[in-house]
C-alpha positions in Angstrom: 19.5 -14.9 1.2 19.1 -12.2 -2.1 16.9 -13.1 -5.1 18.8 -11.6 -7.4 22.3 -11.2 -9.1 23.2 -8.1 -10.5 24.6 -4.4 -9.2 21.6 -4.2 -6.9 22.0 -7.2 -5.2 26.0 -6.9 -4.9 25.6 -3.7 -3.3 23.0 -4.9 -1.1 24.7 -7.5 0.1 27.4 -5.5 1.0 26.1 -3.1 2.7 24.4 -6.0 5.0 27.8 -7.1 6.3 29.5 -4.2 6.5 26.3 -3.1 9.4 27.9 -3.3 12.4 24.6 -2.7 14.7 22.8 -5.5 13.4 25.4 -9.3 12.3 23.7 -9.9 8.8 25.2 -13.5 7.0 24.2 -13.6 3.3 24.5 -16.9 3.0 23.8 -17.0 -1.1 22.7 -15.1 -4.0 18.8 -16.9 -6.1 18.3 -16.5 -9.5 16.0 -18.3 -11.7 18.0 -18.0 -14.6 20.0 -21.5 -15.2 22.9 -19.5 -16.6 24.2 -17.9 -13.7 23.1 -21.1 -10.9 26.4 -22.4 -9.6 28.7 -19.4 -10.1 30.3 -17.7 -7.8 30.1 -14.3 -7.0 32.7 -12.6 -4.3 33.1 -15.9 -2.9 29.1 -16.5 -2.2 26.8 -19.3 -4.8 24.6 -18.5 -6.6 21.5 -21.1 -6.3 18.5 -22.3 -8.1 15.5 -20.3 -7.0 12.8 -22.5 -8.5 14.6 -26.0 -7.7 16.5 -25.2 -4.5 14.2 -22.3 -2.5 12.7 -24.5 -0.3 15.8 -26.6 0.9 17.7 -23.4 1.2 15.1 -21.2 3.0 14.2 -23.7 5.4 16.9 -26.0 5.9 19.8 -23.3 5.9 17.2 -21.5 8.1 17.1 -18.7 6.5 15.1 -15.4 8.3 15.0 -12.7 5.3 14.9 -13.0 1.9 15.8 -9.9 -0.3 14.2 -8.8 -3.7 16.8 -6.8 -5.6 15.7 -7.7 -9.4 13.6 -5.1 -10.4 12.1 -6.5 -13.2 11.0 -10.2 -11.8 7.1 -10.7 -13.2 4.3 -9.8 -10.6 2.9 -13.6 -11.0 6.7 -15.2 -9.7 7.4 -12.0 -7.0 4.0 -13.1 -5.4 5.3 -16.9 -5.5 8.3 -15.7 -3.5 6.4 -13.9 -1.2 3.5 -16.4 -0.3 6.2 -19.2 0.2 8.3 -16.3 2.4 5.3 -15.9 4.7 4.1 -19.6 5.0 7.7 -20.6 6.3 7.7 -16.9 8.4 10.3 -15.2 6.5 10.6 -11.6 6.2 10.8 -10.6 2.9 12.7 -7.0 1.6 13.1 -4.8 -1.3 15.8 -2.9 -2.6 14.2 0.1 -4.2 15.3 1.2 -7.9 18.6 2.7 -8.5 17.5 6.1 -9.4 15.7 6.0 -5.8 19.1 5.9 -4.6 20.2 8.9 -2.3 22.7 10.4 -4.3 23.7 7.6 -6.4 24.1 5.5 -3.8 22.0 2.6 -1.8 21.7 2.5 2.2 21.0 0.0 4.9 17.4 1.8 5.8 16.7 1.6 2.3 15.7 -1.7 2.0 12.9 -1.9 2.9 9.9 -4.3 3.7 7.6 -5.0 0.4 4.9 -2.7 -0.3 1.7 -3.5 -1.3 1.8 -2.1 -4.3 4.7 -4.9 -5.2 2.4 -7.3 -4.9 -0.6 -5.9 -7.2 -1.7 -9.0 -9.2 -1.1 -7.3 -12.5 1.0 -5.1 -14.2 0.8 -1.7 -13.5 -0.8 0.5 -16.2 1.2 3.2 -18.2 -0.6 5.6 -20.0 0.7 8.0 -23.3 1.7 11.0 -21.7 2.4 13.4 -24.6 -0.5 15.2 -24.1 0.7 15.7 -20.1 4.1 16.3 -21.4 2.5 19.4 -23.7 0.3 20.3 -20.9 3.0 21.0 -18.2 6.7 21.5 -20.1 7.1 25.0 -18.7 3.8 25.9 -16.4 3.3 27.2 -13.5 1.4 24.2 -11.3 -0.1 24.5 -7.7 -0.8 21.0 -6.0 -2.9 21.8 -2.8 -3.2 18.8 -0.6 0.7 18.6 -1.8 1.5 16.5 1.5 -0.8 13.9 1.3 -0.8 10.6 -0.5 -2.3 11.6 -3.7 -0.9 15.4 -3.9 2.3 14.3 -3.2 2.6 11.8 -6.2 1.0 14.0 -8.5 3.8 16.6 -8.0 6.6 14.1 -7.9 4.8 13.1 -11.5 4.3 16.5 -12.7 8.3 17.3 -11.8 9.0 15.1 -15.1 8.0 17.5 -17.4 9.6 20.0 -16.9 7.1 22.4 -15.5 8.6 25.8 -15.1 7.6 25.8 -11.1 5.4 23.6 -8.7 3.5 25.8 -5.5 3.1 22.7 -3.4 0.4 24.3 -0.5 -0.9 22.0 2.5 -1.5 22.6 6.1 0.3 19.4 7.5 3.9 21.3 8.5 5.7 18.1 9.1 4.0 16.1 6.0 5.0 18.9 3.6 8.4 19.7 5.3 9.4 15.4 4.3 8.0 15.7 0.9 10.3 18.6 0.0 13.2 17.1 1.6 13.0 13.8 -0.3 12.1 15.9 -3.7 15.4 17.8 -3.0 17.8 15.1 -2.1 16.4 13.2 -4.9 16.3 15.7 -7.9 18.9 17.9 -6.5 17.6 21.8 -6.8 14.1 21.8 -8.1 11.6 24.5 -8.6 9.8 23.7 -6.2 8.3 26.5 -3.4 6.0 24.8 -0.6 3.8 26.6 1.5 2.1 26.1 4.6 -1.2 27.3 4.3 -5.0 26.5 4.4 -7.5 26.6 1.1 -10.7 27.5 3.6 -8.0 31.0 4.4 -9.3 33.0 1.0 -6.7 36.2 2.1 -4.3 33.7 2.5 -4.9 31.6 -1.0 -5.1 34.8 -2.4 -2.2 36.0 -1.8 -0.5 33.1 -3.1 -1.9 33.5 -6.3 -1.7 36.8 -6.4 2.0 36.3 -6.6 2.9 33.2 -8.4 0.2 33.5 -11.1 -0.7 29.4 -11.1 -1.7 28.5 -14.3 -2.4 24.9 -13.9 -4.2 24.0 -10.7 -4.8 20.3 -9.3 -6.8 20.3 -6.0 -6.1 17.6 -4.1 -6.9 19.4 -0.6 -9.7 17.3 1.4 -11.0 15.6 4.4 -12.3 11.9 3.2 -12.1 10.0 6.4 -15.9 8.5 5.8 -16.8 8.0 9.6 -14.5 11.3 10.5 -16.2 13.4 8.8 -20.5 12.0 10.1 -18.9 13.2 13.5 -17.5 16.7 12.0 -20.4 17.5 9.3 -18.9 21.0 9.7 -15.3 20.6 8.9 -16.4 18.9 6.0 -18.2 21.5 4.9 -15.9 24.2 5.6 -12.3 22.3 3.5 -14.5 20.4 0.9 -16.9 22.4 0.1 -15.7 26.1 1.0 -12.4 25.1 0.3 -12.7 23.9 -3.1 -15.0 27.3 -3.9 -12.1 29.6 -2.6 -9.9 28.0 -5.1 -12.0 27.5 -7.8 -13.0 31.7 -7.7 -9.4 32.5 -7.5 -8.5 30.4 -10.0 -11.2 32.0 -12.6 -10.0 35.8 -10.6 -6.4 34.9 -11.7 -7.2 33.5 -14.8 -5.7 30.2 -14.6 -6.1 28.2 -17.5 -7.1 24.9 -16.2 -8.5 23.6 -12.6 -8.7 19.7 -12.2 -10.8 18.7 -9.0 -9.7 15.1 -6.9 -12.5 13.6 -6.1 -14.2 10.4 -5.2 -16.7 7.5 -6.2 -18.6 8.4 -2.7 -19.9 11.4 -4.9 -22.1 9.3 -6.6 -25.1 9.2 -5.0 -24.0 9.6 -1.3 -24.8 8.1 1.4 -22.6 9.9 3.8 -21.5 13.3 5.0 -17.9 13.1 3.2 -19.6 11.9 -0.2 -22.2 14.8 -0.2 -19.5 17.4 0.3 -17.5 16.3 -3.0 -20.6 16.0 -4.8 -21.2 19.8 -4.2 -18.1 20.6 -4.5 -17.7 18.9 -8.2 -21.3 20.7 -8.8 -20.4 23.6 -8.2 -17.1 23.5 -10.5 -19.0 22.5 -13.0 -21.6 25.0 -12.8 -19.3 27.5 -13.0 -17.3 26.3 -15.7 -20.7 25.9 -18.0 -21.6 29.1 -16.4 -18.2 31.1 -17.8 -18.2 29.0 -21.3 -21.1 30.9 -22.6 -19.6 34.4 -21.6 -15.8 34.1 -22.9 -14.4 31.4 -24.5 -10.4 31.6 -23.3 -12.2 31.1 -19.8 -10.3 28.7 -16.8 -11.2 24.6 -17.9 -12.7 23.3 -14.7 -12.2 19.1 -14.7 -13.3 16.7 -12.2 -11.7 12.9 -12.0 -13.2 10.7 -9.7 -11.7 7.0 -8.7 -12.2 4.6 -5.9 -9.6 2.1 -3.7 -6.4 3.7 -3.7 -3.9 1.2 -2.7 -2.0 2.6 0.3 -3.5 5.9 0.5 -4.5 7.6 3.3 -7.7 6.9 4.0 -8.1 3.3 1.8 -8.9 0.3 3.5 -5.0 -1.2 3.0 -3.4 0.4 5.8 -6.6 -0.2 8.1 -6.0 -3.3 7.4 -1.8 -3.8 7.4 -2.9 -2.3 11.2 -5.3 -4.4 11.7 -3.5 -7.6 11.2 -0.3 -6.2 12.6 -2.2 -6.0 15.7 -3.6 -10.1 15.7 -6.9 -9.2 14.5 -9.9 -9.1 13.6 -10.0 -7.5 10.5 -13.1 -5.2 9.3 -14.9 -6.1 5.9 -18.0 -4.9 5.1 -19.1 -8.4 3.6 -17.5 -11.9 3.5 -17.8 -12.2 -0.6 -17.2 -8.1 -1.4 -14.6 -8.2 -3.8 -12.8 -4.5 -4.5 -10.5 -3.5 -7.4 -7.8 -1.3 -6.6 -5.4 1.6 -8.6 -2.5 2.2 -7.2 -1.4 5.9 -6.7 1.3 6.7 -9.2 -2.1 4.7 -11.3 -4.3 7.4 -9.9 -2.3 10.3 -10.1 -1.3 9.1 -14.2 -4.9 9.7 -14.6 -5.7 13.0 -12.7 -2.2 13.9 -15.3 -3.7 12.7 -18.1 -7.7 13.4 -17.6 -6.2 17.4 -16.9 -4.5 17.0 -20.0 -7.3 16.1 -22.4 -10.5 18.1 -20.2 -11.5 20.7 -22.3 -13.9 21.8 -19.2 -17.4 20.6 -17.8 -16.0 16.6 -17.8 -15.9 14.6 -14.9 -13.8 11.9 -15.5 -14.2 8.2 -13.8 -12.0 5.2 -13.4 -14.3 2.3 -14.9 -13.0 -0.9 -13.6 -14.0 -4.1 -15.0 -13.4 -7.5 -12.5 -12.6 -9.5 -15.8 -9.8 -6.6 -17.5 -8.2 -5.7 -14.9 -6.7 -3.2 -17.3 -9.4 -1.1 -18.4 -8.1 1.7 -16.0 -9.3 4.7 -18.5 -10.7 8.2 -18.1 -14.0 8.4 -19.4 -16.8 11.1 -19.9 -19.7 10.7 -16.8 
């Protein structure tokens, strides 16, 4: 069954039934709009999603529900997913039209529902006027550009028409993937991908000398807490020395702003990873204050901190998902624990917004209130 009757729903049906490797049979469309119920689209009937849902999905022995409607409220989407989970029915989503490759939908784009799709509130959208003023026509460098946060910063930054984005990462395969994704979706772009390690000063200086980036988003870091406990030397080399190298080069080559992506674990750190990020914060903040007294046009250093980001590398959600796939158990720190999350796009919006509004020396923190989930907002620490 397909939830929705729009163009995406009809395209999804056609692609499913044209597939020769696996036989699909679409038995009908589901729709909450009573005006559509009972009508027939290309020989397929539209059923009432509220009154007929259980009868159709259970009695017709439906094995999969595909949601094509993009404007469905979060509560309704969760209701559908919860019901399907109870009945052991697989749920997949049709991506937005602007994410179709070259304007066409393919079978492999209809993917399992993402954890972000089940967020218990609407995603936060910030006023991006400041970001437009900050990034348009500028040369932007993003370190850690192949990671979950770095790659999303690149995707969002491209929206604001920078002159060039230099994508830096040491993960060859991941960087190759994000480059191909951007080229497929957007066509010819002003991006440059660079395999490089931020701890290699000579290599990084060559990039600064060649491109002279004006805005730097420094997301490159090691962030798995247990791994850094066992490998503290690497935490120091990457998180501290790598940040120092990038910050010093930003000053030397007169970059306008340097935005460091940090973590809430840097607050009163109790582990190596958190301590290494806190030291990095202290360095860029001290460097900003030192330069401020000497030159009003100095490189502005800004830090952003956030905590649990849904689906990011190193977050608990991918770990929980793998544990569930294996049949459990799920590792939680305490039975009564409550976590508040933001999505990767939200986190990156905050990074861009903080970078635009920062005047140098600030540490911006994402504030979560348990009663008011919409209270994600950059605040001075």
